[in-house]
N, C-alpha and C positions, 0 to 999 in steps of 0.2 A: 444844225438842228439841236434842239434840247433833247438829250438822251434819256431824261427822266431818272428816277431813282437817285437823285442827287449827284449824278455823274457829270453834269454840266453840259455846256454847248460844245459841239464839234463842228469844225470846218477845216478848210485848207487855206494856205497862205497865197494871196494873190501876188506875192513877190515873184511867183513863177511866171507871171505874165508881164508884158511891157507896161511900165508905169512910172517912168522917170518924170513925166509931166502930168498935169491933171488931164490934159487931152488924151494922153495915152492910157491913163488909168480908167477914165470914163469909157473909152473904146473897149478896153479889156473887160470891164464890168458888163457891158452890153453884149459882148461877143461870147464870153466863156462861162460866166457864173450862172446865168439862167439855164444853160445846157447841162451844167453839172447838177443843178437842182432838179431838173426834169428827170435825170437818170438816178440820182441818189435819194432825193427827198421830195418826190412828186406830190405827196399828200400832207406834208408838214412844212411849216415855215423853216427856212434855212438861214443859219447865221452866216455872216460874211466877215472875213478878215480883210480889211482895206489897207492897201499901201498908200501912205501919204508922205511923199517926199517933201523936202523943204520948198521946192518950187510949187508943188501942189498946195502946200499950206498957205503960201503967199497968194496964190490964185484964189483960194476958197475963202479966206478969212473974212473978207468984206463983200463977197459976191453972194448976196442973199438969193438971187435967182438960181444960181448953180446949186446952192445948198438945198433949196426947195426942190430942184430937180432930183437930187440924190434921195430925198425923203419920198418923193412921188414914185421914183423908179423902184425903190425898195418895196414900197407898199403894193405897187402894181404887180410885182413879181413874187410876193409873199416871202420877202427876205428882210433881214435886219442886220445891221452892223453891230458887233459887240466887241471888236478889238481892232486896233490899228497897228501896223508895222511902221514905226518911225525910227528904225535902226539906220538904214542907209539914208543919209542926208541928201546926197546928190545922185548922179547917174549910177545905175546898177546893171543895166543891160546893154550889150552891144559894144562895150569898150572895156579896156583893162581896169579892174577895180582894185584888186589886191588889198594892201593895208590902208589904202585911201578910204575904204568903206567905213573906217572908224572916225574919219575926220568930218567936221570938227568934233573933237571929243568933249567930254564933260567938264573940261577946264575952261571952256569958251562960252562967251556970251551968245554966240550963234546957236550952239546946241541948246542952251537954256531957253532962248526966245522961241526957237523952232518948236520945242516940246510944249511950251505954253500955248502956242497957236494951235497945235494939234488938239490939245485938251479942250480949248474953247470950241473948236469945230465939232468935236465929239458930242459936246452938250447940245449941239444944234441939229445933228443928223441922226442921233440914236434915240430910241424910244425909252420910256421909263421902266420897261420890263427888264432891262439889263443895266449893269454897272460896268461901263466900257473900260478896257485896259489899253495902255500904250506900251508896246514893246520897244525898248530902247537899247542902245549900244552898251557893251561893257564900258567901264569908265574911260579906258584908253587902250591904245596899242602899247603893250608892255614896255618895249624899248624907250618909249617917250617919258615914262614915269621916272623922273630923276631924283625924287626924294619926298620927304614929308610935306613940304609946301604944296607940291603938285596934288597930293592926296587931299589936303585940306581944301584946296580949291574945288575939287570934285564935290566934297561934302557940302560946302557952302552953296554951290549951284543946285544940288539936289534939294537942299532944304528950302531954297528959294522957290523951286517948283512945287514942293509939298505945300508951302504956304499959299501959293497960287491956287492949288487944287482945293485947299480948305476954303479959300475965298470963293472959288467957283461954286462949290457945293452950297455955301451960304447964300449965294446970289441966285442960283438956278435950281437948287434942290437936287442936282445930279452929282453923283460921286464918280470921278474918273480916277483910275489907279495907274501908277507908273511902275513898270517892271523892268529891272536891269537883267541883261542876258549875259552870263559868264560865257567865255569863249576861249579856246586854246590860243596861246601866245598873247593874251590880253591881261589887263588888270581891270576886271576880275577874270579868273581862270578856273581854278578848282573850287569845289564846294566848300572845302575847309577854309580856303582863302576868302571866299564870299562871306561865310559865317563870321570869320574874324573881322572883316571890314565892317559888317553891320554892328557887331558887338563893340568894337573899339572906336567907331566913328559916328554911328547913327543912333544906336541905343545907349546914349550917354547923357549925363546931366548937361554937359557943355552943349551938345546938339539940341537938347530940349530947350535950354535957355535961349539959344539962337533962334529956334523955330518960334518960340513964344514972342520974341522981339519982332521977327519978320511978319508974323500973322496977327499979332495983337491979341492972341488967345492965352488964357492962363495955363500954367504948367500942367495942371490936371488934364486939360484937353490935349495938349501937344504930345504928352507921353503916349496917349492912345493914338494920336493923329498920325504918327510916323507909320505905324503898322496898318493904319486904315488906308493910307495912300501910297506907300512905297513897299515893293516886294521884289520878287524875281520871276524871270522866265526860266523854267527848267527845260533846256533843250537836251533831249536824251542823246542825240548825236554828239554834241560837244563833250558831255561828260563821259560818254563811251570812248571817245578818242583819247581821253585822259587815262584810260584803263581803270576807271573808277567802278565800284560796285553800285549799280543804279539804285537798288532797293535801300542799300545802306546810306547813300547820299540823301534820298528822300526822307529817311528816318532822321538823319542829322538835321535837316531843315525843319522838320516838324518839332524836334526836341528843342531847337533854338528859337522856335516861334517866329520864324521868318516866313511871311506869306508867299506861297507859290501862286502867283496870279495867273500864270499861263503854263500849262503842261504841254510841251511841244514834242510831237512824235516825229522823229527824224532819225535816219540811219546812215552810218558811215561805212567806208571800206574797212574790212577786217582781214588782215593777212596773218594767220597764226604762225606760219613758218615761211620766212622769206627764202626764195631760191632764185637761181639765175632765170629759170623759166618764168617764174611769177613776175620778176622784175621786168622782163621783156614784155609781158602782158600789161603790166601796170603803166608802162610808158604811154599807153593809149589814154590815160587819165591825166597826163601832165600838160603843161602849157596852156591852161585855161585862164580866163580873165579873172578868176577868183583865187583867193589863197587856198592852198591845200595843206594846211598845217598837219604834220605827221608826228606821231608820238611812237617812239621805239622802246621796246622792252627787251633788253639783252643782258643775260646773266644777272637778272634781278635789278638792273639799273635802268632808269628812265632817261631817255634823251629826246629832246624836242627839236624839230626842224620846222622852219617857217613854211616850206613847200615840199611836196612829194619829190620834186627833182633833187632837192638837197639831200633827202634821205637816200635816194638811189645813188647819188654820187658818193656818199659815205660808204654805202654797201660795196660799190664797185672798187673803192679804194682799199677796203678792209672787209672781205667777205666773211661770213660766219653766221651761225644760227641766231635768229632774232624774230620778234613779232612786230608788226606795224598796225597802227590804227590811223586812218587818214580822213580828214575833214572834207569829204566829198559826198554830198547828199545823194543817196540812191533810193529808189522807190521802197517804201516801208514794207511792202508785201513780199519782197525778195529776201531770202536768207542765203541763197547759194548763187554766186556769180561765176560759176565754172571753176577757174583756177584759184579763186579765193572766195571769201564769204563777206557777209555784212554784219553789222552789230544789231540785228533785229532782236536778238535775245534781250538786249537792254530795253527795247520798247515793250516786249512782252512782260518783263519784270516790272516795269513802271505801271503798265495797265493792270497787272494782277494786283499790285499795291493799291492803285486807285480804285479798283473795284471793291476791295475790302474796306478801304478807308479813303473816301473821296478827298482829294488833295486840292483841287482847283475847280472853279466853275467854268474855266475856259480851256478847251483843248483845241489844238491846231496841228495839222500836218504841214511840215515845211520841207518840201523837196523842190527847191528853187532852181536846181541846176539842170533842168530838162534841156535847156539850150546847149549845154556842153556835154551831155551824156554821150558815151560812145554809141554808134549807130546800132550795134547788136542788142542794146538794151531798149531801143525804141521800136517795140513791136506793134504799137498802136499809136493813136494820136494822144495829145496831151490831156484832153477831156477824159478819155478812157483810163489813162493812168491815174488821174486825180480820183475818179470814181472808185477804181480798184483799191486805192489807198484808203479812202474813206470807209469803204465796205470792210476792209481788213480790220481797221481799228474798232469799228462798231461791233463786228462779230467777235473780236477778241474780248472786248469788255462784256458782251452778253454771255459768252462762255465762261469767263472768269467769275461772273456773278451768280452762276448756277450752283 
């Protein structure tokens, strides 16, 4: 829904539902989203965040009848798409994902062409009242980034997509925006690293000359064009896992003039003081199909682990006081999980900032790990949880704006 007062559109990520193929995503759209709207936004049009996998993009790109069905379904249910999750290229539900979620990365032609297909589809299924965004993967899984040439390849492919988005707008009158999502153990990861990448590789004369060559547009246009089409997703969970100050991060992005195309409300596990008892409880959160990147703060030193299991093994080999933040999305309305906490304070800080100085026109809640949450956190069905999350964010923004 459009929250008004310049606060943007709010919805939830349909990544939480089955959607690896277009048939699955269509079924999820029909099954879940109208029910969420009925409970959360019965009298106002509701925005939709649509997951489009690579398989879905291939299915939809030339299927005029199916794209017409999407438009008709949205209109009939008083809904509209304003953002797409094109981060996971392949399967994301029901099988082990782990670091394969970043593949193919931004060094590949597959990722580049996939993103272009999604952009084209968006111009055909969205209305003129929104400028849709594409949420995409961080440039790569960090261990794969072997040197400067790898980074240069990222930049070349991003500029090719920006040139394509410029062409699409000239052709259709519709602007589609691409948003990179920093994530732990990736390149990009921290906000400082993200800013450095934009300043050293994207906001440069070299990049502008290349974009001018790719797009056929003069330099005066492409200097503005990069910021017009390329920005970031700020996932509050990810930066909280990094032990970053969320309000400070947001101010850094504002000062660097890097567009925040999507402000994503998500919450992680927060263990202020690791103990044997807490470790025993945390083992309920291990062994999932997703990565559980864990950042440790011990004696002022940050250590990063690819999975929670790795952090637990290190603790058991060398006990001692430390704090952990773990990339495990938990419902945003929860602050206390019994033996440990969540990083909801990061969400509150971001929403307070956004209420004072609107940062983005696209807000989205992303708690996609419903299927692997421990049973004691599932006290209702998935629709109930989604609605509670939406209501929490909406109410928090309303109270912050008073």
